[in-house]
PDB file of N, CA, C and O in Angstrom:
ATOM      1  N   MET A   1       3.936  24.895 -38.695  1.00  0.00           N
ATOM      2  CA  MET A   1       4.956  23.966 -38.244  1.00  0.00           C
ATOM      3  C   MET A   1       4.497  22.562 -38.620  1.00  0.00           C
ATOM      4  O   MET A   1       3.349  22.190 -38.378  1.00  0.00           O
ATOM      5  N   ASP A   2       5.408  21.780 -39.218  1.00  0.00           N
ATOM      6  CA  ASP A   2       5.011  20.438 -39.620  1.00  0.00           C
ATOM      7  C   ASP A   2       4.877  19.521 -38.401  1.00  0.00           C
ATOM      8  O   ASP A   2       5.425  19.803 -37.336  1.00  0.00           O
ATOM      9  N   SER A   3       4.153  18.439 -38.572  1.00  0.00           N
ATOM     10  CA  SER A   3       3.824  17.572 -37.435  1.00  0.00           C
ATOM     11  C   SER A   3       5.053  16.909 -36.817  1.00  0.00           C
ATOM     12  O   SER A   3       5.082  16.695 -35.605  1.00  0.00           O
ATOM     13  N   ASN A   4       6.069  16.577 -37.618  1.00  0.00           N
ATOM     14  CA  ASN A   4       7.284  15.978 -37.061  1.00  0.00           C
ATOM     15  C   ASN A   4       8.026  16.962 -36.162  1.00  0.00           C
ATOM     16  O   ASN A   4       8.487  16.599 -35.080  1.00  0.00           O
ATOM     17  N   LYS A   5       8.139  18.198 -36.612  1.00  0.00           N
ATOM     18  CA  LYS A   5       8.815  19.219 -35.805  1.00  0.00           C
ATOM     19  C   LYS A   5       8.034  19.489 -34.519  1.00  0.00           C
ATOM     20  O   LYS A   5       8.618  19.656 -33.449  1.00  0.00           O
ATOM     21  N   LYS A   6       6.706  19.528 -34.641  1.00  0.00           N
ATOM     22  CA  LYS A   6       5.877  19.765 -33.463  1.00  0.00           C
ATOM     23  C   LYS A   6       6.032  18.625 -32.453  1.00  0.00           C
ATOM     24  O   LYS A   6       6.156  18.870 -31.253  1.00  0.00           O
ATOM     25  N   GLU A   7       6.026  17.395 -32.932  1.00  0.00           N
ATOM     26  CA  GLU A   7       6.193  16.243 -32.031  1.00  0.00           C
ATOM     27  C   GLU A   7       7.545  16.282 -31.332  1.00  0.00           C
ATOM     28  O   GLU A   7       7.629  16.019 -30.132  1.00  0.00           O
ATOM     29  N   GLU A   8       8.598  16.605 -32.064  1.00  0.00           N
ATOM     30  CA  GLU A   8       9.941  16.679 -31.475  1.00  0.00           C
ATOM     31  C   GLU A   8      10.003  17.791 -30.434  1.00  0.00           C
ATOM     32  O   GLU A   8      10.613  17.630 -29.378  1.00  0.00           O
ATOM     33  N   LEU A   9       9.373  18.904 -30.737  1.00  0.00           N
ATOM     34  CA  LEU A   9       9.332  20.025 -29.799  1.00  0.00           C
ATOM     35  C   LEU A   9       8.545  19.644 -28.542  1.00  0.00           C
ATOM     36  O   LEU A   9       8.966  19.963 -27.430  1.00  0.00           O
ATOM     37  N   LEU A  10       7.415  18.971 -28.710  1.00  0.00           N
ATOM     38  CA  LEU A  10       6.617  18.541 -27.560  1.00  0.00           C
ATOM     39  C   LEU A  10       7.383  17.573 -26.668  1.00  0.00           C
ATOM     40  O   LEU A  10       7.233  17.606 -25.447  1.00  0.00           O
ATOM     41  N   VAL A  11       8.196  16.717 -27.261  1.00  0.00           N
ATOM     42  CA  VAL A  11       9.020  15.792 -26.464  1.00  0.00           C
ATOM     43  C   VAL A  11       9.970  16.585 -25.578  1.00  0.00           C
ATOM     44  O   VAL A  11      10.107  16.288 -24.391  1.00  0.00           O
ATOM     45  N   ARG A  12      10.631  17.598 -26.149  1.00  0.00           N
ATOM     46  CA  ARG A  12      11.561  18.412 -25.356  1.00  0.00           C
ATOM     47  C   ARG A  12      10.833  19.224 -24.290  1.00  0.00           C
ATOM     48  O   ARG A  12      11.323  19.353 -23.168  1.00  0.00           O
ATOM     49  N   ILE A  13       9.678  19.767 -24.626  1.00  0.00           N
ATOM     50  CA  ILE A  13       8.898  20.539 -23.660  1.00  0.00           C
ATOM     51  C   ILE A  13       8.454  19.647 -22.501  1.00  0.00           C
ATOM     52  O   ILE A  13       8.563  20.032 -21.337  1.00  0.00           O
ATOM     53  N   ASN A  14       7.959  18.464 -22.822  1.00  0.00           N
ATOM     54  CA  ASN A  14       7.516  17.555 -21.766  1.00  0.00           C
ATOM     55  C   ASN A  14       8.678  17.064 -20.913  1.00  0.00           C
ATOM     56  O   ASN A  14       8.499  16.812 -19.721  1.00  0.00           O
ATOM     57  N   GLN A  15       9.864  16.923 -21.497  1.00  0.00           N
ATOM     58  CA  GLN A  15      11.040  16.554 -20.716  1.00  0.00           C
ATOM     59  C   GLN A  15      11.402  17.683 -19.747  1.00  0.00           C
ATOM     60  O   GLN A  15      11.747  17.432 -18.593  1.00  0.00           O
ATOM     61  N   ALA A  16      11.320  18.910 -20.218  1.00  0.00           N
ATOM     62  CA  ALA A  16      11.601  20.060 -19.352  1.00  0.00           C
ATOM     63  C   ALA A  16      10.633  20.081 -18.174  1.00  0.00           C
ATOM     64  O   ALA A  16      11.037  20.324 -17.037  1.00  0.00           O
ATOM     65  N   ILE A  17       9.373  19.831 -18.444  1.00  0.00           N
ATOM     66  CA  ILE A  17       8.374  19.812 -17.372  1.00  0.00           C
ATOM     67  C   ILE A  17       8.633  18.644 -16.427  1.00  0.00           C
ATOM     68  O   ILE A  17       8.493  18.786 -15.212  1.00  0.00           O
ATOM     69  N   ALA A  18       9.007  17.502 -16.973  1.00  0.00           N
ATOM     70  CA  ALA A  18       9.315  16.344 -16.123  1.00  0.00           C
ATOM     71  C   ALA A  18      10.459  16.668 -15.158  1.00  0.00           C
ATOM     72  O   ALA A  18      10.480  16.176 -14.030  1.00  0.00           O
ATOM     73  N   ASN A  19      11.400  17.489 -15.597  1.00  0.00           N
ATOM     74  CA  ASN A  19      12.530  17.869 -14.744  1.00  0.00           C
ATOM     75  C   ASN A  19      12.106  18.715 -13.550  1.00  0.00           C
ATOM     76  O   ASN A  19      12.719  18.636 -12.485  1.00  0.00           O
ATOM     77  N   ILE A  20      11.065  19.522 -13.716  1.00  0.00           N
ATOM     78  CA  ILE A  20      10.628  20.388 -12.608  1.00  0.00           C
ATOM     79  C   ILE A  20       9.384  19.856 -11.894  1.00  0.00           C
ATOM     80  O   ILE A  20       8.988  20.386 -10.857  1.00  0.00           O
ATOM     81  N   ARG A  21       8.776  18.819 -12.443  1.00  0.00           N
ATOM     82  CA  ARG A  21       7.545  18.272 -11.863  1.00  0.00           C
ATOM     83  C   ARG A  21       7.672  17.925 -10.379  1.00  0.00           C
ATOM     84  O   ARG A  21       6.741  18.206  -9.624  1.00  0.00           O
ATOM     85  N   PRO A  22       8.778  17.329  -9.925  1.00  0.00           N
ATOM     86  CA  PRO A  22       8.878  17.016  -8.489  1.00  0.00           C
ATOM     87  C   PRO A  22       8.723  18.247  -7.598  1.00  0.00           C
ATOM     88  O   PRO A  22       8.177  18.150  -6.498  1.00  0.00           O
ATOM     89  N   TYR A  23       9.193  19.388  -8.057  1.00  0.00           N
ATOM     90  CA  TYR A  23       9.072  20.622  -7.272  1.00  0.00           C
ATOM     91  C   TYR A  23       7.624  21.099  -7.232  1.00  0.00           C
ATOM     92  O   TYR A  23       7.145  21.563  -6.197  1.00  0.00           O
ATOM     93  N   LEU A  24       6.933  20.983  -8.359  1.00  0.00           N
ATOM     94  CA  LEU A  24       5.526  21.358  -8.410  1.00  0.00           C
ATOM     95  C   LEU A  24       4.688  20.420  -7.536  1.00  0.00           C
ATOM     96  O   LEU A  24       3.824  20.860  -6.777  1.00  0.00           O
ATOM     97  N   GLU A  25       4.965  19.121  -7.661  1.00  0.00           N
ATOM     98  CA  GLU A  25       4.210  18.129  -6.898  1.00  0.00           C
ATOM     99  C   GLU A  25       4.447  18.258  -5.395  1.00  0.00           C
ATOM    100  O   GLU A  25       3.557  17.964  -4.597  1.00  0.00           O
ATOM    101  N   ALA A  26       5.639  18.697  -5.012  1.00  0.00           N
ATOM    102  CA  ALA A  26       5.947  18.870  -3.591  1.00  0.00           C
ATOM    103  C   ALA A  26       5.013  19.888  -2.942  1.00  0.00           C
ATOM    104  O   ALA A  26       4.745  19.826  -1.742  1.00  0.00           O
ATOM    105  N   ASP A  27       4.524  20.820  -3.748  1.00  0.00           N
ATOM    106  CA  ASP A  27       3.588  21.839  -3.252  1.00  0.00           C
ATOM    107  C   ASP A  27       2.145  21.524  -3.640  1.00  0.00           C
ATOM    108  O   ASP A  27       1.264  22.370  -3.488  1.00  0.00           O
ATOM    109  N   GLY A  28       1.901  20.317  -4.137  1.00  0.00           N
ATOM    110  CA  GLY A  28       0.540  19.909  -4.477  1.00  0.00           C
ATOM    111  C   GLY A  28       0.062  20.350  -5.844  1.00  0.00           C
ATOM    112  O   GLY A  28      -1.141  20.353  -6.106  1.00  0.00           O
ATOM    113  N   GLY A  29       0.976  20.719  -6.715  1.00  0.00           N
ATOM    114  CA  GLY A  29       0.586  21.203  -8.037  1.00  0.00           C
ATOM    115  C   GLY A  29       1.168  20.385  -9.165  1.00  0.00           C
ATOM    116  O   GLY A  29       1.886  19.411  -8.940  1.00  0.00           O
ATOM    117  N   ASP A  30       0.857  20.783 -10.365  1.00  0.00           N
ATOM    118  CA  ASP A  30       1.389  20.148 -11.568  1.00  0.00           C
ATOM    119  C   ASP A  30       1.067  21.047 -12.760  1.00  0.00           C
ATOM    120  O   ASP A  30       0.385  22.061 -12.606  1.00  0.00           O
ATOM    121  N   VAL A  31       1.545  20.689 -13.921  1.00  0.00           N
ATOM    122  CA  VAL A  31       1.274  21.438 -15.141  1.00  0.00           C
ATOM    123  C   VAL A  31       1.138  20.443 -16.286  1.00  0.00           C
ATOM    124  O   VAL A  31       1.803  19.408 -16.308  1.00  0.00           O
ATOM    125  N   ARG A  32       0.264  20.774 -17.240  1.00  0.00           N
ATOM    126  CA  ARG A  32       0.031  19.911 -18.391  1.00  0.00           C
ATOM    127  C   ARG A  32       0.104  20.754 -19.650  1.00  0.00           C
ATOM    128  O   ARG A  32      -0.473  21.840 -19.715  1.00  0.00           O
ATOM    129  N   VAL A  33       0.813  20.253 -20.646  1.00  0.00           N
ATOM    130  CA  VAL A  33       0.910  20.942 -21.938  1.00  0.00           C
ATOM    131  C   VAL A  33      -0.370  20.664 -22.725  1.00  0.00           C
ATOM    132  O   VAL A  33      -0.777  19.514 -22.889  1.00  0.00           O
ATOM    133  N   LEU A  34      -0.986  21.721 -23.200  1.00  0.00           N
ATOM    134  CA  LEU A  34      -2.197  21.597 -24.011  1.00  0.00           C
ATOM    135  C   LEU A  34      -1.876  21.613 -25.496  1.00  0.00           C
ATOM    136  O   LEU A  34      -2.427  20.827 -26.266  1.00  0.00           O
ATOM    137  N   ASP A  35      -0.970  22.523 -25.902  1.00  0.00           N
ATOM    138  CA  ASP A  35      -0.665  22.660 -27.324  1.00  0.00           C
ATOM    139  C   ASP A  35       0.538  23.567 -27.508  1.00  0.00           C
ATOM    140  O   ASP A  35       0.932  24.299 -26.600  1.00  0.00           O
ATOM    141  N   VAL A  36       1.112  23.504 -28.700  1.00  0.00           N
ATOM    142  CA  VAL A  36       2.114  24.468 -29.153  1.00  0.00           C
ATOM    143  C   VAL A  36       1.591  24.992 -30.471  1.00  0.00           C
ATOM    144  O   VAL A  36       1.309  24.221 -31.388  1.00  0.00           O
ATOM    145  N   ASP A  37       1.458  26.316 -30.568  1.00  0.00           N
ATOM    146  CA  ASP A  37       0.908  26.866 -31.805  1.00  0.00           C
ATOM    147  C   ASP A  37       2.016  27.164 -32.816  1.00  0.00           C
ATOM    148  O   ASP A  37       3.197  26.967 -32.530  1.00  0.00           O
ATOM    149  N   ASP A  38       1.626  27.635 -33.988  1.00  0.00           N
ATOM    150  CA  ASP A  38       2.582  27.887 -35.073  1.00  0.00           C
ATOM    151  C   ASP A  38       3.538  29.037 -34.785  1.00  0.00           C
ATOM    152  O   ASP A  38       4.545  29.190 -35.476  1.00  0.00           O
ATOM    153  N   ASP A  39       3.235  29.845 -33.777  1.00  0.00           N
ATOM    154  CA  ASP A  39       4.127  30.926 -33.358  1.00  0.00           C
ATOM    155  C   ASP A  39       5.055  30.493 -32.232  1.00  0.00           C
ATOM    156  O   ASP A  39       5.721  31.322 -31.612  1.00  0.00           O
ATOM    157  N   PHE A  40       5.095  29.173 -31.969  1.00  0.00           N
ATOM    158  CA  PHE A  40       5.932  28.587 -30.920  1.00  0.00           C
ATOM    159  C   PHE A  40       5.547  29.069 -29.522  1.00  0.00           C
ATOM    160  O   PHE A  40       6.402  29.217 -28.648  1.00  0.00           O
ATOM    161  N   VAL A  41       4.261  29.310 -29.325  1.00  0.00           N
ATOM    162  CA  VAL A  41       3.725  29.630 -28.005  1.00  0.00           C
ATOM    163  C   VAL A  41       3.203  28.323 -27.415  1.00  0.00           C
ATOM    164  O   VAL A  41       2.403  27.621 -28.034  1.00  0.00           O
ATOM    165  N   VAL A  42       3.670  28.011 -26.210  1.00  0.00           N
ATOM    166  CA  VAL A  42       3.250  26.799 -25.520  1.00  0.00           C
ATOM    167  C   VAL A  42       2.057  27.153 -24.629  1.00  0.00           C
ATOM    168  O   VAL A  42       2.128  28.081 -23.824  1.00  0.00           O
ATOM    169  N   HIS A  43       0.980  26.418 -24.779  1.00  0.00           N
ATOM    170  CA  HIS A  43      -0.219  26.622 -23.965  1.00  0.00           C
ATOM    171  C   HIS A  43      -0.277  25.498 -22.939  1.00  0.00           C
ATOM    172  O   HIS A  43      -0.271  24.317 -23.285  1.00  0.00           O
ATOM    173  N   VAL A  44      -0.332  25.892 -21.673  1.00  0.00           N
ATOM    174  CA  VAL A  44      -0.344  24.919 -20.585  1.00  0.00           C
ATOM    175  C   VAL A  44      -1.550  25.148 -19.688  1.00  0.00           C
ATOM    176  O   VAL A  44      -2.219  26.178 -19.759  1.00  0.00           O
ATOM    177  N   GLU A  45      -1.805  24.162 -18.848  1.00  0.00           N
ATOM    178  CA  GLU A  45      -2.830  24.267 -17.829  1.00  0.00           C
ATOM    179  C   GLU A  45      -2.185  23.945 -16.492  1.00  0.00           C
ATOM    180  O   GLU A  45      -1.535  22.912 -16.337  1.00  0.00           O
ATOM    181  N   LEU A  46      -2.369  24.830 -15.537  1.00  0.00           N
ATOM    182  CA  LEU A  46      -1.871  24.582 -14.191  1.00  0.00           C
ATOM    183  C   LEU A  46      -2.880  23.692 -13.474  1.00  0.00           C
ATOM    184  O   LEU A  46      -4.091  23.874 -13.605  1.00  0.00           O
ATOM    185  N   LEU A  47      -2.367  22.737 -12.722  1.00  0.00           N
ATOM    186  CA  LEU A  47      -3.225  21.761 -12.059  1.00  0.00           C
ATOM    187  C   LEU A  47      -3.002  21.769 -10.553  1.00  0.00           C
ATOM    188  O   LEU A  47      -1.971  22.239 -10.071  1.00  0.00           O
ATOM    189  N   GLY A  48      -3.962  21.252  -9.825  1.00  0.00           N
ATOM    190  CA  GLY A  48      -3.844  21.129  -8.375  1.00  0.00           C
ATOM    191  C   GLY A  48      -3.672  22.471  -7.705  1.00  0.00           C
ATOM    192  O   GLY A  48      -4.356  23.437  -8.042  1.00  0.00           O
ATOM    193  N   ALA A  49      -2.758  22.529  -6.756  1.00  0.00           N
ATOM    194  CA  ALA A  49      -2.531  23.752  -5.986  1.00  0.00           C
ATOM    195  C   ALA A  49      -2.062  24.912  -6.866  1.00  0.00           C
ATOM    196  O   ALA A  49      -2.259  26.073  -6.506  1.00  0.00           O
ATOM    197  N   CYS A  50      -1.453  24.621  -7.996  1.00  0.00           N
ATOM    198  CA  CYS A  50      -0.960  25.688  -8.881  1.00  0.00           C
ATOM    199  C   CYS A  50      -2.095  26.526  -9.461  1.00  0.00           C
ATOM    200  O   CYS A  50      -1.891  27.688  -9.811  1.00  0.00           O
ATOM    201  N   GLU A  51      -3.296  25.940  -9.566  1.00  0.00           N
ATOM    202  CA  GLU A  51      -4.429  26.667 -10.141  1.00  0.00           C
ATOM    203  C   GLU A  51      -4.803  27.904  -9.331  1.00  0.00           C
ATOM    204  O   GLU A  51      -5.128  28.950  -9.893  1.00  0.00           O
ATOM    205  N   SER A  52      -4.755  27.777  -8.017  1.00  0.00           N
ATOM    206  CA  SER A  52      -5.237  28.864  -7.164  1.00  0.00           C
ATOM    207  C   SER A  52      -4.133  29.549  -6.362  1.00  0.00           C
ATOM    208  O   SER A  52      -4.414  30.431  -5.552  1.00  0.00           O
ATOM    209  N   CYS A  53      -2.910  29.159  -6.575  1.00  0.00           N
ATOM    210  CA  CYS A  53      -1.797  29.715  -5.804  1.00  0.00           C
ATOM    211  C   CYS A  53      -1.488  31.148  -6.237  1.00  0.00           C
ATOM    212  O   CYS A  53      -1.357  31.419  -7.430  1.00  0.00           O
ATOM    213  N   PRO A  54      -1.371  32.058  -5.283  1.00  0.00           N
ATOM    214  CA  PRO A  54      -1.024  33.435  -5.648  1.00  0.00           C
ATOM    215  C   PRO A  54       0.403  33.557  -6.185  1.00  0.00           C
ATOM    216  O   PRO A  54       0.762  34.587  -6.753  1.00  0.00           O
ATOM    217  N   MET A  55       1.208  32.525  -6.010  1.00  0.00           N
ATOM    218  CA  MET A  55       2.580  32.538  -6.525  1.00  0.00           C
ATOM    219  C   MET A  55       2.681  31.950  -7.934  1.00  0.00           C
ATOM    220  O   MET A  55       3.780  31.847  -8.479  1.00  0.00           O
ATOM    221  N   SER A  56       1.554  31.564  -8.527  1.00  0.00           N
ATOM    222  CA  SER A  56       1.606  30.929  -9.843  1.00  0.00           C
ATOM    223  C   SER A  56       2.269  31.788 -10.923  1.00  0.00           C
ATOM    224  O   SER A  56       2.934  31.223 -11.791  1.00  0.00           O
ATOM    225  N   PRO A  57       2.130  33.124 -10.922  1.00  0.00           N
ATOM    226  CA  PRO A  57       2.872  33.893 -11.928  1.00  0.00           C
ATOM    227  C   PRO A  57       4.388  33.724 -11.784  1.00  0.00           C
ATOM    228  O   PRO A  57       5.105  33.657 -12.783  1.00  0.00           O
ATOM    229  N   MET A  58       4.871  33.657 -10.539  1.00  0.00           N
ATOM    230  CA  MET A  58       6.304  33.457 -10.326  1.00  0.00           C
ATOM    231  C   MET A  58       6.706  32.040 -10.741  1.00  0.00           C
ATOM    232  O   MET A  58       7.761  31.841 -11.344  1.00  0.00           O
ATOM    233  N   THR A  59       5.872  31.068 -10.421  1.00  0.00           N
ATOM    234  CA  THR A  59       6.144  29.683 -10.827  1.00  0.00           C
ATOM    235  C   THR A  59       6.205  29.601 -12.341  1.00  0.00           C
ATOM    236  O   THR A  59       7.078  28.928 -12.890  1.00  0.00           O
ATOM    237  N   MET A  60       5.292  30.274 -13.022  1.00  0.00           N
ATOM    238  CA  MET A  60       5.287  30.262 -14.484  1.00  0.00           C
ATOM    239  C   MET A  60       6.573  30.858 -15.040  1.00  0.00           C
ATOM    240  O   MET A  60       7.193  30.273 -15.928  1.00  0.00           O
ATOM    241  N   LYS A  61       6.980  32.020 -14.525  1.00  0.00           N
ATOM    242  CA  LYS A  61       8.123  32.740 -15.079  1.00  0.00           C
ATOM    243  C   LYS A  61       9.451  32.088 -14.696  1.00  0.00           C
ATOM    244  O   LYS A  61      10.265  31.769 -15.563  1.00  0.00           O
ATOM    245  N   ALA A  62       9.664  31.893 -13.401  1.00  0.00           N
ATOM    246  CA  ALA A  62      10.964  31.431 -12.921  1.00  0.00           C
ATOM    247  C   ALA A  62      11.127  29.918 -12.986  1.00  0.00           C
ATOM    248  O   ALA A  62      12.251  29.417 -12.984  1.00  0.00           O
ATOM    249  N   GLY A  63      10.030  29.193 -13.042  1.00  0.00           N
ATOM    250  CA  GLY A  63      10.130  27.744 -13.046  1.00  0.00           C
ATOM    251  C   GLY A  63       9.816  27.145 -14.399  1.00  0.00           C
ATOM    252  O   GLY A  63      10.703  26.650 -15.094  1.00  0.00           O
ATOM    253  N   ILE A  64       8.562  27.191 -14.763  1.00  0.00           N
ATOM    254  CA  ILE A  64       8.096  26.506 -15.962  1.00  0.00           C
ATOM    255  C   ILE A  64       8.679  27.125 -17.231  1.00  0.00           C
ATOM    256  O   ILE A  64       9.218  26.409 -18.075  1.00  0.00           O
ATOM    257  N   GLU A  65       8.577  28.442 -17.373  1.00  0.00           N
ATOM    258  CA  GLU A  65       9.077  29.098 -18.588  1.00  0.00           C
ATOM    259  C   GLU A  65      10.585  28.919 -18.750  1.00  0.00           C
ATOM    260  O   GLU A  65      11.068  28.615 -19.841  1.00  0.00           O
ATOM    261  N   GLU A  66      11.310  29.107 -17.674  1.00  0.00           N
ATOM    262  CA  GLU A  66      12.767  28.962 -17.741  1.00  0.00           C
ATOM    263  C   GLU A  66      13.170  27.542 -18.123  1.00  0.00           C
ATOM    264  O   GLU A  66      14.060  27.352 -18.952  1.00  0.00           O
ATOM    265  N   ALA A  67      12.524  26.551 -17.528  1.00  0.00           N
ATOM    266  CA  ALA A  67      12.846  25.152 -17.831  1.00  0.00           C
ATOM    267  C   ALA A  67      12.554  24.819 -19.294  1.00  0.00           C
ATOM    268  O   ALA A  67      13.357  24.175 -19.969  1.00  0.00           O
ATOM    269  N   ILE A  68      11.390  25.267 -19.771  1.00  0.00           N
ATOM    270  CA  ILE A  68      11.025  24.975 -21.162  1.00  0.00           C
ATOM    271  C   ILE A  68      11.968  25.669 -22.133  1.00  0.00           C
ATOM    272  O   ILE A  68      12.431  25.047 -23.089  1.00  0.00           O
ATOM    273  N   LYS A  69      12.260  26.940 -21.907  1.00  0.00           N
ATOM    274  CA  LYS A  69      13.124  27.672 -22.840  1.00  0.00           C
ATOM    275  C   LYS A  69      14.562  27.157 -22.835  1.00  0.00           C
ATOM    276  O   LYS A  69      15.280  27.297 -23.825  1.00  0.00           O
ATOM    277  N   ARG A  70      14.972  26.570 -21.733  1.00  0.00           N
ATOM    278  CA  ARG A  70      16.315  25.974 -21.682  1.00  0.00           C
ATOM    279  C   ARG A  70      16.384  24.746 -22.601  1.00  0.00           C
ATOM    280  O   ARG A  70      17.395  24.526 -23.267  1.00  0.00           O
ATOM    281  N   MET A  71      15.308  23.948 -22.635  1.00  0.00           N
ATOM    282  CA  MET A  71      15.276  22.736 -23.455  1.00  0.00           C
ATOM    283  C   MET A  71      14.791  23.011 -24.883  1.00  0.00           C
ATOM    284  O   MET A  71      15.115  22.265 -25.807  1.00  0.00           O
ATOM    285  N   ALA A  72      14.017  24.081 -25.057  1.00  0.00           N
ATOM    286  CA  ALA A  72      13.431  24.399 -26.361  1.00  0.00           C
ATOM    287  C   ALA A  72      13.527  25.907 -26.588  1.00  0.00           C
ATOM    288  O   ALA A  72      12.530  26.615 -26.448  1.00  0.00           O
ATOM    289  N   PRO A  73      14.712  26.404 -26.936  1.00  0.00           N
ATOM    290  CA  PRO A  73      14.914  27.851 -27.057  1.00  0.00           C
ATOM    291  C   PRO A  73      14.068  28.528 -28.135  1.00  0.00           C
ATOM    292  O   PRO A  73      13.911  29.748 -28.113  1.00  0.00           O
ATOM    293  N   GLU A  74      13.525  27.764 -29.067  1.00  0.00           N
ATOM    294  CA  GLU A  74      12.690  28.371 -30.103  1.00  0.00           C
ATOM    295  C   GLU A  74      11.311  28.770 -29.589  1.00  0.00           C
ATOM    296  O   GLU A  74      10.582  29.484 -30.279  1.00  0.00           O
ATOM    297  N   VAL A  75      10.943  28.325 -28.397  1.00  0.00           N
ATOM    298  CA  VAL A  75       9.663  28.703 -27.805  1.00  0.00           C
ATOM    299  C   VAL A  75       9.673  30.207 -27.539  1.00  0.00           C
ATOM    300  O   VAL A  75      10.625  30.736 -26.966  1.00  0.00           O
ATOM    301  N   THR A  76       8.613  30.887 -27.958  1.00  0.00           N
ATOM    302  CA  THR A  76       8.552  32.344 -27.808  1.00  0.00           C
ATOM    303  C   THR A  76       7.829  32.784 -26.539  1.00  0.00           C
ATOM    304  O   THR A  76       8.101  33.859 -26.005  1.00  0.00           O
ATOM    305  N   ALA A  77       6.905  31.949 -26.059  1.00  0.00           N
ATOM    306  CA  ALA A  77       6.152  32.306 -24.849  1.00  0.00           C
ATOM    307  C   ALA A  77       5.473  31.064 -24.292  1.00  0.00           C
ATOM    308  O   ALA A  77       5.261  30.078 -24.999  1.00  0.00           O
ATOM    309  N   ILE A  78       5.140  31.136 -23.016  1.00  0.00           N
ATOM    310  CA  ILE A  78       4.361  30.095 -22.358  1.00  0.00           C
ATOM    311  C   ILE A  78       3.153  30.787 -21.749  1.00  0.00           C
ATOM    312  O   ILE A  78       3.294  31.749 -20.994  1.00  0.00           O
ATOM    313  N   LYS A  79       1.967  30.296 -22.080  1.00  0.00           N
ATOM    314  CA  LYS A  79       0.740  30.898 -21.571  1.00  0.00           C
ATOM    315  C   LYS A  79      -0.069  29.826 -20.851  1.00  0.00           C
ATOM    316  O   LYS A  79      -0.320  28.746 -21.386  1.00  0.00           O
ATOM    317  N   ALA A  80      -0.472  30.154 -19.619  1.00  0.00           N
ATOM    318  CA  ALA A  80      -1.319  29.243 -18.854  1.00  0.00           C
ATOM    319  C   ALA A  80      -2.750  29.728 -18.962  1.00  0.00           C
ATOM    320  O   ALA A  80      -3.041  30.900 -18.724  1.00  0.00           O
ATOM    321  N   LYS A  81      -3.632  28.825 -19.319  1.00  0.00           N
ATOM    322  CA  LYS A  81      -5.032  29.233 -19.494  1.00  0.00           C
ATOM    323  C   LYS A  81      -5.691  29.574 -18.174  1.00  0.00           C
ATOM    324  O   LYS A  81      -6.741  30.216 -18.162  1.00  0.00           O
ATOM    325  N   ASN A  82      -5.092  29.155 -17.044  1.00  0.00           N
ATOM    326  CA  ASN A  82      -5.739  29.375 -15.765  1.00  0.00           C
ATOM    327  C   ASN A  82      -4.788  29.908 -14.691  1.00  0.00           C
ATOM    328  O   ASN A  82      -5.014  29.673 -13.504  1.00  0.00           O
ATOM    329  N   ALA A  83      -3.740  30.614 -15.079  1.00  0.00           N
ATOM    330  CA  ALA A  83      -2.814  31.195 -14.100  1.00  0.00           C
ATOM    331  C   ALA A  83      -3.473  32.370 -13.399  1.00  0.00           C
ATOM    332  O   ALA A  83      -4.276  33.092 -13.988  1.00  0.00           O
ATOM    333  N   GLN A  84      -3.125  32.548 -12.139  1.00  0.00           N
ATOM    334  CA  GLN A  84      -3.612  33.694 -11.376  1.00  0.00           C
ATOM    335  C   GLN A  84      -3.010  34.961 -11.973  1.00  0.00           C
ATOM    336  O   GLN A  84      -1.866  34.948 -12.428  1.00  0.00           O
ATOM    337  N   ALA A  85      -3.747  36.020 -11.976  1.00  0.00           N
ATOM    338  CA  ALA A  85      -3.238  37.294 -12.468  1.00  0.00           C
ATOM    339  C   ALA A  85      -2.148  37.792 -11.525  1.00  0.00           C
ATOM    340  O   ALA A  85      -2.246  37.620 -10.310  1.00  0.00           O
ATOM    341  N   ALA A  86      -1.134  38.395 -12.072  1.00  0.00           N
ATOM    342  CA  ALA A  86      -0.053  38.950 -11.255  1.00  0.00           C
ATOM    343  C   ALA A  86      -0.605  40.076 -10.394  1.00  0.00           C
ATOM    344  O   ALA A  86      -1.446  40.860 -10.834  1.00  0.00           O
ATOM    345  N   LEU A  87      -0.121  40.141  -9.171  1.00  0.00           N
ATOM    346  CA  LEU A  87      -0.596  41.170  -8.247  1.00  0.00           C
ATOM    347  C   LEU A  87       0.023  42.512  -8.551  1.00  0.00           C
ATOM    348  O   LEU A  87      -0.267  43.495  -7.868  1.00  0.00           O
TER     349      LEU A  87
END
């Protein structure tokens, strides 16, 4: 992926996260985008309460992933380097 396309994609991804950030912060958490790879996989890091929350898999799927894919449908997956394993 060329750098211009990646930058444009990152802008949309960060806007999607900004839209849901108040909900994450309300529970003491946050998320940070680390990278987008050439396969359109977004790599994120969960921060604060989201790091250790047993609900983080649900937050990833129903919150973060849905918001990002709505703004950037070409994204194929979102992976958190530190999400709790699903129970």
